[in-house]
Residue frames as a rotation matrix with the C-alpha (Angstrom) as fourth column:
MET 1
0.746 -0.051 0.664 120.50
0.076 0.997 -0.010 155.26
-0.661 0.058 0.748 -26.26
THR 2
0.346 -0.649 0.678 122.64
0.935 0.179 -0.305 156.64
0.077 0.740 0.669 -29.07
ASN 3
0.594 -0.249 -0.765 125.07
0.113 -0.916 0.386 159.52
-0.797 -0.315 -0.516 -29.23
PRO 4
0.921 -0.350 0.170 126.90
0.137 -0.115 -0.984 161.09
0.363 0.930 -0.058 -32.17
GLU 5
0.611 -0.788 0.077 130.54
-0.361 -0.191 0.913 160.40
-0.705 -0.585 -0.401 -31.28
PRO 6
0.036 -0.687 -0.726 133.67
-0.993 0.055 -0.101 159.65
0.109 0.725 -0.680 -33.23
ALA 7
0.740 0.271 -0.616 133.94
-0.325 0.945 0.026 155.98
0.589 0.181 0.788 -34.11
GLN 8
-0.238 -0.931 -0.277 137.31
-0.077 0.302 -0.950 155.79
0.968 -0.204 -0.143 -32.34
ALA 9
-0.377 0.104 0.920 135.56
-0.877 -0.360 -0.319 156.40
0.298 -0.927 0.227 -29.02
HIS 10
0.364 0.583 0.727 133.97
-0.768 0.629 -0.120 152.97
-0.527 -0.514 0.677 -29.10
SER 11
0.425 -0.231 -0.875 136.31
-0.753 0.447 -0.483 150.90
0.503 0.864 0.016 -31.26
HIS 12
-0.560 -0.733 -0.386 137.76
-0.352 0.633 -0.690 148.83
0.749 -0.251 -0.613 -28.43
ARG 13
-0.029 0.618 0.786 134.74
-0.991 0.084 -0.102 147.62
-0.130 -0.782 0.610 -26.49
ARG 14
-0.858 -0.177 -0.482 133.95
-0.281 0.947 0.153 143.98
0.430 0.267 -0.863 -25.87
TRP 15
0.225 0.969 -0.103 130.86
-0.547 0.213 0.809 141.89
0.806 -0.126 0.578 -25.18
ASP 16
0.156 -0.125 0.980 130.44
-0.957 0.228 0.182 140.05
-0.246 -0.966 -0.084 -21.90
PRO 17
-0.753 -0.640 0.151 131.71
-0.590 0.759 0.274 136.44
-0.290 0.117 -0.950 -21.71
LEU 18
-0.330 0.673 0.662 128.30
0.185 0.734 -0.654 134.77
-0.926 -0.093 -0.367 -21.92
VAL 19
0.657 0.520 -0.545 127.35
-0.391 -0.382 -0.837 136.64
-0.644 0.764 -0.048 -25.10
ARG 20
-0.062 -0.770 -0.635 130.65
-0.998 0.029 0.062 135.60
-0.030 0.638 -0.770 -26.66
LEU 21
-0.756 -0.213 0.619 130.22
-0.328 0.942 -0.076 131.99
-0.566 -0.261 -0.782 -25.49
THR 22
0.101 0.888 0.448 126.74
0.209 0.422 -0.882 131.63
-0.973 0.183 -0.143 -26.96
HIS 23
0.587 0.097 -0.804 127.63
-0.650 -0.536 -0.539 133.50
-0.483 0.839 -0.252 -30.15
TRP 24
-0.256 -0.803 -0.538 130.67
-0.964 0.256 0.076 131.41
0.076 0.538 -0.839 -31.04
GLY 25
-0.696 0.059 0.716 129.22
-0.226 0.928 -0.296 128.18
-0.682 -0.368 -0.632 -29.67
ILE 26
0.393 0.906 0.161 126.14
0.013 0.169 -0.985 128.51
-0.920 0.389 0.055 -31.88
ALA 27
0.492 -0.246 -0.835 128.22
-0.837 -0.397 -0.376 129.58
-0.239 0.884 -0.401 -34.89
VAL 28
-0.610 -0.789 -0.076 130.59
-0.788 0.593 0.167 126.60
-0.087 0.162 -0.983 -34.61
GLY 29
-0.522 0.471 0.711 127.73
-0.034 0.822 -0.568 124.19
-0.852 -0.321 -0.413 -33.91
VAL 30
0.561 0.787 -0.256 125.67
-0.252 -0.133 -0.959 125.34
-0.788 0.603 0.124 -36.90
ILE 31
0.216 -0.564 -0.797 128.62
-0.976 -0.132 -0.172 125.17
-0.008 0.816 -0.579 -39.29
ALA 32
-0.781 -0.549 0.300 129.60
-0.572 0.820 0.014 121.71
-0.253 -0.161 -0.954 -38.03
ASN 33
-0.286 0.752 0.594 126.06
0.055 0.631 -0.774 120.36
-0.957 -0.189 -0.221 -38.19
ARG 34
0.674 0.611 -0.415 125.42
-0.324 -0.260 -0.910 121.75
-0.663 0.748 0.023 -41.67
LEU 35
0.603 -0.498 -0.623 128.76
-0.771 -0.163 -0.615 121.20
0.205 0.851 -0.483 -43.39
VAL 36
-0.452 -0.892 0.027 130.65
-0.846 0.419 -0.328 118.51
0.282 -0.171 -0.944 -41.45
VAL 37
-0.712 0.201 0.673 128.41
-0.346 0.734 -0.585 116.14
-0.611 -0.649 -0.453 -39.48
GLU 38
-0.913 0.408 -0.024 126.15
0.213 0.524 0.825 113.68
0.349 0.748 -0.565 -41.32
GLY 39
-0.503 0.805 0.314 122.55
-0.812 -0.565 0.147 114.83
0.295 -0.181 0.938 -41.26
GLY 40
0.512 0.821 -0.254 120.29
-0.622 0.558 0.550 112.60
0.593 -0.123 0.796 -39.16
SER 41
-0.144 -0.633 -0.761 123.18
0.250 0.721 -0.647 110.95
0.957 -0.284 0.054 -37.32
GLY 42
0.498 0.303 -0.813 123.24
0.827 0.117 0.550 110.74
0.262 -0.946 -0.192 -33.56
LEU 43
-0.467 -0.755 -0.460 126.00
0.828 -0.556 0.072 113.34
-0.310 -0.348 0.885 -33.39
HIS 44
-0.748 0.257 0.612 123.95
0.259 -0.736 0.626 115.68
0.611 0.627 0.484 -35.59
LEU 45
0.274 0.961 -0.037 120.92
0.364 -0.068 0.929 115.36
0.890 -0.268 -0.369 -33.33
TRP 46
0.459 -0.128 -0.879 122.75
0.887 0.005 0.463 115.80
-0.055 -0.992 0.115 -30.03
LEU 47
-0.713 -0.700 -0.025 124.77
0.690 -0.708 0.153 118.70
-0.125 0.092 0.988 -31.39
GLY 48
-0.402 0.673 0.620 121.46
0.244 -0.574 0.781 120.26
0.882 0.466 0.067 -32.41
LEU 49
0.624 0.627 -0.467 120.24
0.596 0.005 0.803 119.97
0.506 -0.779 -0.370 -28.83
ALA 50
-0.104 -0.741 -0.663 123.46
0.936 -0.299 0.188 121.59
-0.337 -0.601 0.725 -27.60
ILE 51
-0.837 -0.123 0.533 122.83
0.387 -0.821 0.419 124.48
0.386 0.558 0.735 -30.00
ALA 52
0.144 0.973 0.179 119.27
0.333 -0.218 0.917 124.70
0.932 -0.073 -0.356 -28.67
ALA 53
0.468 -0.029 -0.883 120.62
0.884 0.022 0.468 124.95
0.005 -0.999 0.036 -25.13
LEU 54
-0.621 -0.757 -0.203 122.99
0.737 -0.652 0.176 127.76
-0.266 -0.040 0.963 -26.13
LEU 55
-0.590 0.490 0.642 120.16
0.245 -0.648 0.721 129.60
0.769 0.583 0.262 -27.87
GLY 56
0.478 0.812 -0.336 117.96
0.554 0.019 0.833 129.24
0.682 -0.584 -0.440 -24.79
LEU 57
0.084 -0.552 -0.829 120.77
0.952 -0.202 0.231 130.56
-0.295 -0.809 0.509 -22.61
ARG 58
-0.864 -0.434 0.255 121.27
0.498 -0.812 0.306 133.59
0.075 0.392 0.917 -24.87
LEU 59
-0.206 0.867 0.453 117.54
0.234 -0.406 0.883 134.34
0.950 0.288 -0.120 -24.94
ALA 60
0.572 0.363 -0.735 117.36
0.772 0.062 0.632 134.13
0.275 -0.930 -0.245 -21.15
TRP 61
-0.348 -0.807 -0.478 120.39
0.872 -0.466 0.153 136.44
-0.346 -0.363 0.865 -20.95
GLY 62
-0.636 0.183 0.750 118.40
0.431 -0.721 0.542 138.91
0.640 0.668 0.380 -23.02
PHE 63
0.486 0.853 0.189 116.16
0.209 -0.324 0.923 139.38
0.849 -0.409 -0.336 -19.96
ILE 64
0.959 -0.063 -0.276 118.59
0.278 0.018 0.961 139.07
-0.056 -0.998 0.035 -17.05
GLY 65
0.182 -0.972 0.149 121.99
0.973 0.156 -0.168 139.97
0.140 0.176 0.974 -18.51
PRO 66
-0.520 -0.450 -0.726 123.85
0.550 -0.827 0.119 143.30
-0.654 -0.337 0.678 -18.44
PRO 67
0.154 0.717 -0.680 122.08
-0.091 -0.675 -0.732 146.29
-0.984 0.175 -0.038 -20.04
GLU 68
-0.234 -0.290 -0.928 123.85
-0.876 -0.351 0.331 146.07
-0.421 0.890 -0.172 -23.41
ALA 69
-0.987 -0.147 -0.071 122.96
-0.163 0.905 0.393 142.36
0.007 0.400 -0.917 -23.79
ARG 70
-0.474 0.874 0.108 119.26
0.284 0.267 -0.921 142.77
-0.834 -0.406 -0.375 -23.03
PHE 71
-0.282 0.471 0.836 116.60
0.959 0.146 0.241 142.88
-0.009 0.870 -0.493 -25.73
ALA 72
0.687 0.581 -0.436 115.57
0.613 -0.786 -0.081 146.32
-0.390 -0.211 -0.896 -24.49
ALA 73
0.001 -0.786 -0.618 118.94
0.007 -0.618 0.786 147.65
-1.000 -0.006 0.005 -25.69
PHE 74
-0.861 -0.307 -0.405 118.30
-0.390 -0.113 0.914 146.62
-0.327 0.945 -0.022 -29.31
PRO 75
-0.042 0.930 0.366 114.56
0.008 0.367 -0.930 146.19
-0.999 -0.036 -0.022 -30.00
PRO 76
-0.570 -0.119 0.813 113.67
0.762 0.292 0.578 145.23
-0.306 0.949 -0.076 -33.59
SER 77
0.214 0.611 -0.762 112.61
0.192 -0.791 -0.580 148.40
-0.958 -0.022 -0.287 -35.36
PRO 78
0.127 -0.115 0.985 112.26
0.982 0.155 -0.109 148.66
-0.140 0.981 0.133 -39.16
ARG 79
0.929 0.250 0.272 111.88
0.292 -0.948 -0.127 152.43
0.226 0.197 -0.954 -38.77
ARG 80
0.671 -0.739 -0.066 115.17
-0.380 -0.418 0.825 152.77
-0.637 -0.529 -0.561 -36.93
ALA 81
0.052 -0.644 0.763 116.80
0.578 0.643 0.503 150.43
-0.815 0.415 0.406 -39.44
LEU 82
0.503 0.198 0.841 115.73
0.838 -0.348 -0.419 152.76
0.210 0.916 -0.341 -42.27
GLU 83
0.984 -0.173 0.049 117.07
-0.180 -0.938 0.298 155.72
-0.005 -0.302 -0.953 -40.32
HIS 84
0.359 -0.899 0.250 120.36
-0.038 0.253 0.967 153.87
-0.932 -0.357 0.056 -39.90
ILE 85
0.137 -0.249 0.959 120.52
0.939 0.341 -0.046 153.29
-0.316 0.906 0.281 -43.66
GLY 86
0.854 0.213 0.474 120.02
0.366 -0.894 -0.259 157.04
0.369 0.395 -0.841 -44.02
ASP 87
0.771 -0.636 -0.030 122.94
-0.328 -0.438 0.837 157.62
-0.546 -0.635 -0.546 -41.65
ILE 88
0.105 -0.752 0.650 125.10
0.517 0.600 0.611 155.32
-0.850 0.272 0.452 -43.76
ARG 89
0.349 0.098 0.932 124.19
0.929 -0.165 -0.331 157.13
0.121 0.981 -0.149 -46.97
ALA 90
0.895 0.028 0.445 124.90
0.018 -0.999 0.026 160.49
0.446 -0.016 -0.895 -45.33
SER 91
-0.014 -0.970 -0.242 128.18
0.330 0.224 -0.917 159.22
0.944 -0.093 0.317 -43.83
ARG 92
0.206 0.139 0.969 126.90
-0.811 -0.530 0.248 159.93
0.548 -0.836 0.003 -40.32
ARG 93
-0.401 -0.401 -0.823 128.29
0.155 0.856 -0.493 157.79
0.903 -0.325 -0.281 -37.52
THR 94
0.277 0.612 0.741 126.33
-0.745 -0.349 0.568 157.11
0.606 -0.710 0.359 -34.37
VAL 95
-0.832 -0.544 0.106 127.34
-0.460 0.571 -0.680 155.29
0.310 -0.614 -0.726 -31.20
HIS 96
0.313 0.914 -0.257 124.98
-0.526 0.393 0.754 152.49
0.790 -0.101 0.604 -30.21
ALA 97
0.075 -0.247 0.966 125.00
-0.983 0.144 0.113 150.94
-0.167 -0.958 -0.232 -26.75
SER 98
0.049 -0.007 0.999 124.44
-0.091 0.996 0.011 147.54
-0.995 -0.092 0.048 -28.31
HIS 99
-0.371 -0.116 0.922 123.68
0.831 0.401 0.385 146.38
-0.414 0.909 -0.052 -31.88
ASN 100
-0.873 0.197 -0.446 122.94
-0.353 -0.887 0.299 149.06
-0.336 0.418 0.844 -34.43
PRO 101
-0.013 0.999 0.049 119.35
-0.720 0.024 -0.693 148.90
-0.694 -0.044 0.719 -35.79
LEU 102
0.341 0.087 -0.936 120.28
-0.846 0.462 -0.265 146.79
0.409 0.883 0.231 -38.82
GLY 103
-0.681 -0.664 -0.309 122.32
-0.416 0.698 -0.582 144.46
0.602 -0.268 -0.752 -36.64
ALA 104
-0.648 0.525 0.552 119.39
-0.555 0.171 -0.814 144.14
-0.522 -0.834 0.181 -34.27
LEU 105
0.415 0.826 -0.380 117.05
-0.869 0.237 -0.434 143.03
-0.268 0.511 0.817 -37.06
MET 106
0.052 -0.478 -0.877 119.64
-0.644 0.655 -0.395 140.49
0.763 0.585 -0.274 -38.19
ALA 107
-0.866 -0.388 0.315 120.06
-0.479 0.463 -0.746 139.13
0.144 -0.797 -0.587 -34.67
TYR 108
-0.213 0.873 0.439 116.34
-0.629 0.221 -0.745 138.50
-0.748 -0.435 0.502 -34.32
ALA 109
0.512 0.364 -0.778 116.18
-0.852 0.331 -0.406 136.99
0.110 0.871 0.479 -37.82
LEU 110
-0.383 -0.747 -0.544 119.02
-0.568 0.655 -0.499 134.60
0.728 0.118 -0.675 -36.99
TRP 111
-0.863 0.071 0.500 117.49
-0.435 0.399 -0.807 133.58
-0.257 -0.914 -0.314 -33.66
GLY 112
0.107 0.994 0.029 114.04
-0.769 0.101 -0.632 133.10
-0.631 0.045 0.775 -35.15
THR 113
0.406 -0.019 -0.914 115.34
-0.794 0.488 -0.363 131.02
0.453 0.873 0.183 -38.06
LEU 114
-0.681 -0.709 -0.182 117.50
-0.486 0.624 -0.613 128.94
0.548 -0.328 -0.769 -35.73
ALA 115
-0.552 0.564 0.614 114.46
-0.606 0.234 -0.760 128.30
-0.572 -0.792 0.213 -33.54
VAL 116
0.526 0.742 -0.416 112.60
-0.820 0.313 -0.479 126.94
-0.225 0.593 0.773 -36.58
VAL 117
-0.032 -0.637 -0.771 115.55
-0.652 0.597 -0.467 124.70
0.757 0.488 -0.434 -37.44
ILE 118
-0.883 -0.346 0.317 115.63
-0.454 0.461 -0.762 123.35
0.117 -0.817 -0.564 -33.89
ALA 119
-0.208 0.899 0.386 111.86
-0.705 0.135 -0.696 122.85
-0.678 -0.417 0.606 -33.63
SER 120
0.585 0.417 -0.695 111.62
-0.803 0.418 -0.425 121.05
0.113 0.807 0.579 -36.96
GLY 121
-0.357 -0.789 -0.500 114.60
-0.582 0.607 -0.542 118.88
0.731 0.097 -0.676 -36.05
ILE 122
-0.819 0.132 0.559 112.94
-0.478 0.384 -0.790 117.85
-0.318 -0.914 -0.251 -32.79
ALA 123
0.244 0.966 -0.090 109.73
-0.816 0.154 -0.557 117.12
-0.524 0.210 0.825 -34.72
MET 124
0.358 -0.186 -0.915 111.72
-0.742 0.539 -0.399 114.75
0.567 0.822 0.055 -36.93
SER 125
-0.380 -0.733 -0.565 113.75
-0.215 0.663 -0.717 112.94
0.900 -0.151 -0.409 -34.26
GLY 126
0.582 0.603 -0.545 111.74
0.448 0.322 0.834 113.25
0.679 -0.730 -0.082 -31.05
PHE 127
-0.060 -0.577 0.815 112.95
-0.580 -0.644 -0.499 114.53
0.813 -0.502 -0.296 -27.70
PRO 128
0.055 -0.949 -0.311 115.34
-0.524 -0.293 0.800 113.25
-0.850 0.119 -0.514 -26.58
PRO 129
-0.020 -0.076 -0.997 116.54
-0.996 0.094 0.013 112.01
0.092 0.993 -0.077 -29.98
GLN 130
0.540 0.280 0.794 115.52
-0.397 0.916 -0.053 108.40
-0.742 -0.286 0.606 -30.57
VAL 131
0.885 -0.331 -0.328 118.52
-0.243 0.272 -0.931 107.36
0.397 0.904 0.160 -32.63
ARG 132
0.658 -0.753 -0.001 121.84
0.503 0.439 0.744 105.55
-0.560 -0.490 0.668 -32.15
PRO 133
0.193 -0.642 -0.742 125.03
-0.338 -0.753 0.564 107.36
-0.921 0.142 -0.363 -33.24
GLU 134
-0.744 -0.578 0.335 125.58
0.075 0.427 0.901 104.99
-0.664 0.696 -0.274 -36.17
MET 135
0.089 0.875 0.476 122.12
0.764 0.247 -0.596 105.63
-0.639 0.417 -0.647 -37.67
GLY 136
-0.871 -0.273 0.408 121.64
0.486 -0.606 0.630 107.69
0.075 0.747 0.661 -40.82
GLY 137
-0.850 0.526 -0.025 118.90
-0.519 -0.845 -0.126 110.20
-0.087 -0.094 0.992 -41.55
ASP 138
-0.186 0.830 -0.526 116.29
-0.585 0.337 0.738 107.72
0.790 0.445 0.423 -42.85
GLN 139
-0.286 0.021 -0.958 116.90
0.536 0.833 -0.141 105.38
0.795 -0.553 -0.249 -39.93
ALA 140
-0.979 -0.088 -0.184 116.60
0.201 -0.547 -0.813 108.26
-0.029 -0.833 0.553 -37.49
MET 141
-0.564 0.825 -0.028 113.18
-0.804 -0.542 0.245 109.19
0.187 0.161 0.969 -38.83
ALA 142
-0.003 0.557 -0.831 112.03
-0.215 0.811 0.544 105.60
0.977 0.181 0.117 -38.78
SER 143
-0.634 -0.312 -0.707 113.27
0.572 0.426 -0.701 105.24
0.520 -0.849 -0.092 -35.21
ALA 144
-0.953 0.285 -0.101 111.20
-0.151 -0.739 -0.657 108.27
-0.262 -0.611 0.747 -34.21
GLY 145
-0.339 0.870 0.358 108.15
0.672 0.490 -0.555 106.83
-0.659 0.052 -0.751 -36.00
LEU 146
0.266 0.423 -0.866 108.15
-0.178 -0.862 -0.475 109.66
-0.947 0.281 -0.153 -38.52
GLY 147
-0.706 -0.573 -0.417 109.64
-0.528 0.034 0.848 107.97
-0.472 0.819 -0.327 -41.57
GLU 148
-0.089 0.659 -0.747 107.92
-0.908 0.254 0.333 106.00
0.409 0.708 0.575 -44.29
SER 149
-0.690 -0.050 0.722 106.36
-0.485 0.772 -0.410 102.77
-0.536 -0.634 -0.558 -43.07
ASP 150
-0.847 0.410 -0.339 104.42
-0.038 0.589 0.807 99.88
0.530 0.697 -0.483 -44.52
ASP 151
-0.559 0.658 -0.504 102.03
0.803 0.276 -0.529 100.20
-0.209 -0.700 -0.683 -41.58
GLU 152
-0.145 0.581 0.801 99.05
0.618 -0.579 0.532 102.33
0.772 0.572 -0.276 -42.66
GLY 153
0.708 0.454 -0.540 98.74
0.697 -0.331 0.636 103.59
0.110 -0.827 -0.551 -39.09
HIS 154
0.033 -0.801 -0.597 102.03
0.642 -0.441 0.627 105.43
-0.766 -0.404 0.500 -39.52
GLU 155
-0.064 -0.064 0.996 101.16
0.970 -0.238 0.047 107.17
0.234 0.969 0.077 -42.79
ALA 156
0.844 0.425 0.326 100.05
0.338 -0.895 0.291 110.38
0.416 -0.135 -0.899 -41.09
GLN 157
0.709 -0.657 -0.256 103.22
0.113 -0.252 0.961 110.43
-0.696 -0.711 -0.104 -39.00
GLY 158
-0.104 -0.766 0.634 105.26
0.861 0.250 0.443 109.83
-0.498 0.592 0.634 -42.15
GLY 159
0.298 0.292 0.909 103.62
0.783 -0.619 -0.058 112.79
0.546 0.729 -0.413 -43.84
ALA 160
0.999 0.048 -0.010 104.27
0.043 -0.772 0.634 114.99
0.022 -0.633 -0.774 -40.84
GLY 161
0.390 -0.921 0.015 107.87
0.394 0.182 0.901 113.83
-0.832 -0.345 0.434 -40.81
GLU 162
-0.097 -0.395 0.914 108.32
0.995 -0.030 0.092 114.72
-0.009 0.918 0.396 -44.47
ALA 163
0.684 0.400 0.610 106.85
0.421 -0.899 0.119 118.18
0.596 0.175 -0.784 -43.88
ALA 164
0.908 -0.388 -0.160 109.15
-0.001 -0.383 0.924 118.70
-0.420 -0.838 -0.348 -40.89
GLU 165
0.113 -0.911 0.397 112.12
0.735 0.345 0.584 117.57
-0.669 0.226 0.708 -42.98
GLU 166
0.128 -0.005 0.992 111.31
0.886 -0.450 -0.116 120.06
0.447 0.893 -0.053 -45.75
ILE 167
0.924 0.233 0.304 110.91
0.072 -0.886 0.459 122.89
0.376 -0.402 -0.835 -43.24
HIS 168
0.697 -0.712 -0.086 114.14
0.229 0.107 0.967 121.85
-0.680 -0.694 0.238 -41.52
GLU 169
-0.034 -0.732 0.680 116.09
0.951 0.185 0.247 121.86
-0.306 0.655 0.690 -44.79
ALA 170
0.331 0.229 0.916 114.68
0.651 -0.758 -0.046 125.20
0.683 0.611 -0.399 -45.96
ALA 171
0.992 0.067 0.106 115.28
-0.032 -0.679 0.734 126.88
0.121 -0.731 -0.671 -42.59
ALA 172
0.462 -0.887 0.016 118.84
0.500 0.275 0.821 125.51
-0.732 -0.371 0.571 -42.39
ASN 173
-0.097 -0.472 0.876 119.61
0.985 -0.171 0.017 126.94
0.141 0.865 0.481 -45.85
LEU 174
0.617 0.388 0.684 118.07
0.314 -0.919 0.237 130.29
0.721 0.069 -0.690 -44.87
LEU 175
0.928 -0.298 -0.225 120.14
0.166 -0.210 0.964 130.30
-0.334 -0.931 -0.145 -41.68
LEU 176
0.036 -0.966 0.257 123.37
0.838 0.169 0.519 129.89
-0.545 0.197 0.815 -43.62
PHE 177
0.033 0.045 0.998 122.33
0.806 -0.591 0.000 132.66
0.591 0.805 -0.056 -46.02
LEU 178
0.891 0.345 0.295 121.57
0.103 -0.787 0.608 135.02
0.442 -0.512 -0.737 -43.13
ALA 179
0.668 -0.708 -0.230 124.90
0.435 0.119 0.893 134.12
-0.605 -0.696 0.388 -41.52
PHE 180
-0.193 -0.737 0.648 126.76
0.978 -0.096 0.183 135.11
-0.073 0.669 0.739 -44.69
VAL 181
0.323 0.381 0.866 124.81
0.456 -0.865 0.210 138.39
0.829 0.327 -0.453 -44.86
HIS 182
0.987 0.033 -0.160 125.61
0.162 -0.338 0.927 138.97
-0.023 -0.941 -0.339 -41.18
LEU 183
0.237 -0.971 -0.015 129.31
0.774 0.179 0.607 138.41
-0.587 -0.156 0.794 -41.82
GLY 184
-0.196 -0.258 0.946 129.19
0.867 -0.495 0.044 140.86
0.457 0.829 0.321 -44.70
GLY 185
0.706 0.536 0.462 127.51
0.242 -0.796 0.554 143.40
0.665 -0.280 -0.692 -42.45
VAL 186
0.786 -0.496 -0.370 130.22
0.409 -0.032 0.912 143.01
-0.464 -0.868 0.178 -39.83
VAL 187
-0.183 -0.897 0.402 132.93
0.938 -0.038 0.344 143.61
-0.294 0.440 0.849 -42.44
PHE 188
0.019 0.265 0.964 131.09
0.669 -0.720 0.185 146.61
0.743 0.642 -0.191 -43.88
GLU 189
0.905 0.414 0.096 130.43
0.203 -0.618 0.760 148.23
0.374 -0.668 -0.643 -40.50
THR 190
0.505 -0.804 -0.316 134.02
0.609 0.072 0.790 147.74
-0.612 -0.591 0.526 -39.40
ARG 191
-0.380 -0.651 0.657 135.33
0.925 -0.273 0.264 149.34
0.007 0.708 0.706 -42.60
ARG 192
0.220 0.573 0.789 132.77
0.564 -0.735 0.377 152.16
0.796 0.362 -0.485 -42.40
SER 193
0.822 0.294 0.487 133.14
-0.177 -0.682 0.710 153.23
0.541 -0.670 -0.509 -38.81
GLY 194
-0.197 -0.973 0.123 136.34
-0.542 0.003 -0.840 151.64
0.817 -0.232 -0.528 -37.59
ARG 195
0.295 0.364 0.883 134.44
-0.946 0.238 0.218 149.63
-0.130 -0.901 0.414 -35.00
GLN 196
-0.616 -0.627 -0.477 136.31
-0.664 0.739 -0.115 146.40
0.424 0.246 -0.871 -34.48
VAL 197
0.386 0.903 0.186 133.33
-0.888 0.310 0.341 144.11
0.251 -0.297 0.921 -34.07
LEU 198
0.547 -0.219 -0.808 135.38
0.044 0.971 -0.234 140.92
0.836 0.092 0.540 -34.21
SER 199
-0.611 -0.786 0.093 137.69
0.003 -0.120 -0.993 142.27
0.791 -0.607 0.075 -31.50
SER 200
-0.324 0.591 0.739 134.62
-0.921 -0.374 -0.104 142.92
0.215 -0.714 0.666 -29.37
MET 201
0.674 0.714 -0.190 133.42
-0.678 0.700 0.224 139.35
0.292 -0.022 0.956 -29.89
ILE 202
0.386 -0.583 -0.715 136.72
0.337 0.811 -0.478 137.74
0.859 -0.057 0.509 -28.93
GLY 203
0.749 0.089 -0.656 137.10
0.660 -0.019 0.751 139.80
0.055 -0.996 -0.073 -25.77
ARG 204
-0.401 -0.910 0.101 139.74
0.898 -0.413 -0.150 142.34
0.178 0.030 0.984 -26.77
GLY 205
-0.502 0.139 0.853 139.41
0.046 -0.981 0.188 145.90
0.864 0.134 0.486 -25.53
SER 206
-0.952 0.180 0.249 137.32
-0.291 -0.267 -0.919 147.33
-0.099 -0.947 0.307 -22.73
LYS 207
-0.627 0.761 0.170 133.87
0.665 0.636 -0.391 146.11
-0.406 -0.132 -0.904 -21.79
LEU 208
-0.620 0.514 0.593 131.00
0.354 -0.490 0.796 147.43
0.700 0.704 0.122 -23.87
ARG 209
-0.654 0.389 -0.649 129.01
0.610 -0.238 -0.756 149.90
-0.448 -0.890 -0.082 -21.79
GLU 210
0.249 0.824 0.509 125.82
0.945 -0.322 0.058 151.79
0.211 0.467 -0.859 -22.43
ARG 211
-0.848 -0.526 0.072 126.26
0.511 -0.845 -0.156 155.53
0.143 -0.095 0.985 -22.86
């Protein structure tokens, strides 16, 4: 799965189009939904479903895609991640057919956190979202029957909605934090080994192949 080779030997690979599509689509969608679009609005909810669709597509591709895109190519392994840290400290460079072990752990952390964001968002708004585009966050929750209500029969739903909202907010903040750490890791790995990760993710160079 890995071979000790000069970093230059794999500095111009690229990921397949579907991996790039889902990666950048999710990245743009998450940034827009967190920093640009009003939370709880119709656009926010439908954009969240679009992100969910991209995540589902990427996860499916992890089973049926090319070898380097499959989960089997980068299984989560704390032991291998520690070994990779040892390689970094010893200035050893190793070719990986897909993500390096630290990158693999980050990928699964990002996907898992994003799944929590999506699930809690659906718990708040329903599926499909029961909200008009002009509605705000409080109106969206009320429309889904999960907001505060004077009707005692809705108190349990209101409590569940508040819990889902807290989980949604915490997971969204964690997702942004992980994304910043991921970006830092990309910069560090590129400077350390010369591997042009961003070039790989925008389709420059030759296709990434397992060695």
